[in-house]
C-alpha distance (Angstrom), angle and dihedral (degrees) to the residues before:
residue distance angle dihedral
M1 . . .
G2 3.79 . .
D3 3.76 121.0 .
N4 3.80 118.9 -73.2
M5 3.78 104.5 -113.1
H6 3.69 137.3 -140.6
F7 3.83 123.4 -169.4
L8 3.73 137.1 -130.6
E9 3.80 117.7 -140.2
M10 3.83 112.5 -145.7
K11 3.82 140.2 164.4
M12 3.76 129.0 -136.6
T13 3.81 125.6 -158.4
I14 3.83 122.9 -175.6
I15 3.76 102.3 -136.3
E16 3.82 108.2 171.6
K17 3.86 142.6 1.3
K18 3.86 121.1 -136.8
G19 3.76 110.2 -179.0
Q20 3.78 108.5 -58.7
W21 3.82 91.3 -16.7
Y22 3.78 126.3 92.2
L23 3.79 121.0 -155.6
I24 3.81 109.8 -139.1
K25 3.87 125.0 -169.8
I26 3.72 113.4 -146.9
Q27 3.77 120.5 -160.6
S28 3.69 131.2 -167.9
G29 3.88 113.9 173.8
E30 3.82 105.6 -55.9
D31 3.86 94.1 -17.0
Q32 3.67 124.7 89.3
C33 3.80 139.8 163.4
V34 3.82 137.3 170.9
I35 3.85 124.5 -113.3
S36 3.80 130.4 -174.2
Y37 3.79 126.2 -132.1
A38 3.75 132.3 -179.0
P39 3.78 112.4 -160.7
S40 3.84 95.4 -167.2
L41 3.92 89.7 55.5
K42 3.81 95.0 32.1
E43 3.75 85.7 -134.8
L44 3.82 126.2 148.1
R45 3.81 126.1 -161.2
V46 3.74 124.7 -167.3
T47 3.73 104.5 -174.5
D48 3.83 99.3 172.4
Q49 3.88 101.1 75.1
S50 3.85 98.4 160.9
D51 3.72 123.2 125.5
G52 3.84 91.0 -78.5
L53 3.75 137.0 73.4
G54 3.71 93.9 -45.2
A55 3.78 93.3 59.9
L56 3.82 89.4 48.2
L57 3.89 90.8 52.0
Q58 3.76 89.7 47.0
K59 3.80 91.0 53.6
H60 3.77 89.7 51.8
D61 3.78 97.6 34.1
Y62 3.94 91.2 129.3
Q63 3.77 92.5 63.4
L64 3.76 92.7 44.7
S65 3.80 92.7 47.8
K66 3.77 89.4 50.3
I67 3.82 92.7 56.7
L68 3.78 90.8 48.6
R69 3.78 95.3 45.1
N70 3.81 90.2 53.9
K71 3.78 91.4 57.4
R72 3.81 117.4 98.8
L73 3.76 118.0 -119.4
D74 3.78 93.4 -115.0
T75 3.84 90.6 58.1
F76 3.80 93.0 65.6
F77 3.75 104.8 95.6
V78 3.86 136.1 130.9
G79 3.78 108.2 -89.1
F80 3.78 97.4 30.4
E81 3.77 110.0 138.5
L82 3.78 133.6 -170.8
V83 3.87 136.7 174.1
F84 3.79 108.2 -143.6
I85 3.86 139.8 168.4
L86 3.73 132.1 -125.4
W87 3.79 116.0 -163.8
K88 3.82 112.8 -132.9
D89 3.81 112.7 -123.2
K90 3.80 92.7 -7.1
D91 3.74 112.8 176.1
V92 3.81 96.3 -138.6
K93 3.77 93.7 -177.0
A94 3.78 90.6 54.1
F95 3.91 93.0 51.3
N96 3.79 91.2 46.0
D97 3.87 89.7 52.5
R98 3.81 100.1 94.5
D99 3.79 91.5 -161.9
N100 3.85 88.2 68.9
L101 3.73 123.6 91.6
V102 3.79 114.4 -125.5
V103 3.84 113.4 -142.0
I104 3.71 126.5 -152.8
D105 3.84 111.4 -169.7
R106 3.79 116.3 -177.4
R107 3.82 98.4 153.9
H108 3.76 97.8 108.0
G109 3.88 101.6 50.1
D110 3.85 97.1 -95.3
Y111 3.74 129.3 80.5
Q112 3.80 116.0 -108.1
C113 3.84 121.4 -179.1
Y114 3.74 123.3 177.9
T115 3.78 144.2 141.9
A116 3.90 130.7 -107.8
R117 3.72 137.6 -176.9
K118 3.75 91.9 -141.2
S119 3.88 136.4 3.4
M120 3.73 118.2 -70.5
E121 3.79 89.4 -149.3
E122 3.70 121.4 80.1
V123 3.78 97.2 -141.8
I124 3.75 123.1 17.6
D125 3.76 135.2 164.7
Q126 3.83 112.1 -110.5
V127 3.86 120.9 -149.8
Y128 3.82 120.0 -170.8
I129 3.78 116.7 -158.6
D130 3.70 137.5 -175.5
G131 3.81 137.9 168.0
S132 3.79 133.1 -153.9
Y133 3.81 130.6 -160.2
L134 3.80 121.3 -173.9
E135 3.75 106.8 -151.4
R136 3.81 95.8 -163.1
S137 3.78 95.9 54.6
R138 3.73 95.0 26.7
Q139 3.82 91.6 -134.0
G140 3.82 130.2 128.8
G141 3.74 145.5 -165.3
Y142 3.83 139.5 174.4
A143 3.76 140.2 -160.0
I144 3.79 135.7 -142.4
L145 3.73 121.9 -159.8
H146 3.79 116.4 -170.9
K147 3.80 119.5 -161.3
D148 3.80 106.2 -168.1
K149 3.77 128.7 -151.9
L150 3.79 91.7 -90.2
G151 3.90 90.8 54.8
D152 3.78 95.8 -108.0
Y153 3.80 121.3 140.3
H154 3.82 128.9 -128.4
L155 3.79 119.2 -176.4
T156 3.82 126.6 -162.5
T157 3.83 124.5 178.5
Y158 3.80 130.2 -165.7
K159 3.71 141.0 -168.6
T160 3.84 115.9 -143.5
E161 3.79 138.3 -170.4
E162 3.81 90.0 -149.6
K163 3.84 113.6 121.5
G164 3.86 126.6 -137.7
S165 3.71 133.7 36.7
C166 3.85 97.3 -104.3
R167 3.77 93.4 47.9
I168 3.80 93.0 51.2
E169 3.83 91.3 46.7
L170 3.78 88.7 53.0
T171 3.86 90.9 46.4
A172 3.76 89.4 53.1
A173 3.88 88.7 55.0
I174 3.73 92.4 46.6
E175 3.80 94.6 50.0
A176 3.73 91.5 46.8
L177 3.79 90.0 55.3
K178 3.79 90.4 48.7
L179 3.77 92.8 46.0
F180 3.77 91.1 55.2
D181 3.78 100.0 31.1
H182 3.87 87.7 133.2
L183 3.73 89.0 67.9
E184 3.75 115.1 87.3
K185 3.77 92.5 -169.4
I186 3.81 122.4 42.4
R187 3.76 139.2 154.5
L188 3.75 118.2 -140.2
I189 3.90 115.4 -156.6
T190 3.77 115.3 -162.9
D191 3.80 139.7 156.8
S192 3.79 88.4 -144.2
Q193 3.77 118.1 104.8
Y194 3.89 87.1 -174.3
V195 3.77 89.6 65.0
R196 3.83 96.3 39.5
K197 3.84 96.5 47.1
G198 3.78 94.4 35.7
L199 3.80 96.5 56.1
S200 3.77 95.2 40.6
E201 3.86 106.4 34.9
W202 3.75 115.4 8.2
L203 3.77 106.0 41.9
L204 3.91 96.3 66.0
C205 3.74 90.9 54.0
W206 3.78 94.0 45.5
E207 3.81 91.4 50.4
R208 3.82 92.1 55.4
N209 3.77 92.7 45.7
D210 3.92 100.6 49.5
Y211 3.79 86.3 -100.0
M212 3.82 92.9 -64.9
T213 3.82 119.8 149.7
S214 3.80 125.8 -137.2
N215 3.78 87.7 -91.2
G216 3.78 90.1 60.1
E217 3.78 92.7 -109.6
K218 3.76 130.1 122.4
A219 3.75 115.5 -93.8
K220 3.66 116.5 -116.3
N221 3.91 125.3 -106.0
I222 3.84 91.9 18.8
D223 3.84 91.3 163.4
K224 3.75 92.1 56.1
W225 3.83 93.6 45.8
H226 3.86 88.5 52.8
E227 3.71 90.1 54.3
A228 3.74 95.0 44.6
Q229 3.72 92.4 52.0
E230 3.72 93.0 51.8
L231 3.78 92.3 52.2
T232 3.87 92.9 56.0
C233 3.83 90.6 60.1
N234 3.88 113.3 119.5
R235 3.76 92.7 4.0
Y236 3.78 144.1 109.8
I237 3.85 109.1 -133.3
E238 3.83 124.5 -179.1
L239 3.83 114.4 -163.6
E240 3.80 117.7 -155.5
W241 3.68 125.3 -173.9
V242 3.83 123.6 -151.9
K243 3.76 127.1 -177.6
A244 3.76 114.2 -106.9
H245 3.82 121.8 -116.4
K246 3.82 95.0 13.7
D247 3.79 100.7 120.6
H248 3.71 93.1 -93.4
F249 3.84 100.9 158.8
E250 3.82 101.8 -141.9
N251 3.76 95.2 36.0
T252 3.79 89.9 52.6
I253 3.72 90.6 51.5
V254 3.99 94.3 52.1
D255 3.78 89.2 42.2
L256 3.83 93.4 54.3
Y257 3.78 94.0 44.1
A258 3.78 93.3 45.2
K259 3.80 90.6 54.2
A260 3.81 90.9 45.3
S261 3.77 90.5 53.4
A262 3.81 92.0 49.8
A263 3.79 88.9 49.6
K264 3.86 90.5 51.5
N265 3.71 90.2 49.7
T266 3.81 89.7 58.6
I267 3.79 92.3 54.1
K268 3.83 94.6 49.7
């Protein structure tokens, strides 16, 4: 199991431009320091490496660099502000390893998020989800396949008026969490990185930044993310990613039934 993580909330403000370099003030509580970043070079410099905030940023420079690299060039300007989160002792390699489970544990009042090679729970209900959106007809559907603790399968399919593949994938996750809200421990298996990363990594930062992205724009599907976050309260949730269309039995089933539901929605 990876380390349980806690996060640090910080604020960045672009205060000056010198050639291709931007000076960025970073604040965390009463502490602050200035870093330099060149978008054209994708290069970060943390000059203050004392025992204070500078040293902390240096330790987590990969996470900070990733936030800055994800910003569009036109969003670098003096006065730009952003609240962001750095995860303490985050094992970035483990989170980027798609074979790992990502665990969200909110059973004890705080928010714990970590990775694991296998489940920490001996027996856990598994729920496979998939969504489908037909661009031509602009209709969608999704499927939820529950594998209970006895190994029996239970399939539910839905039509939906939601538009867009990502939104429907997220809707499938939300409906699965609702459908099994009596289960404190659950594993969601999805082929959507949008769902996996959104629930485990992006959502906390968005919440603390009024759902603004690193480009200073509103995140998409805010209403759905609000709902998803509420449904994780007081629960232990494992997120497993599987590659689509790779002969994974359960994923193939939910994929076929999600597409069938979307097609039936077209015929209504």
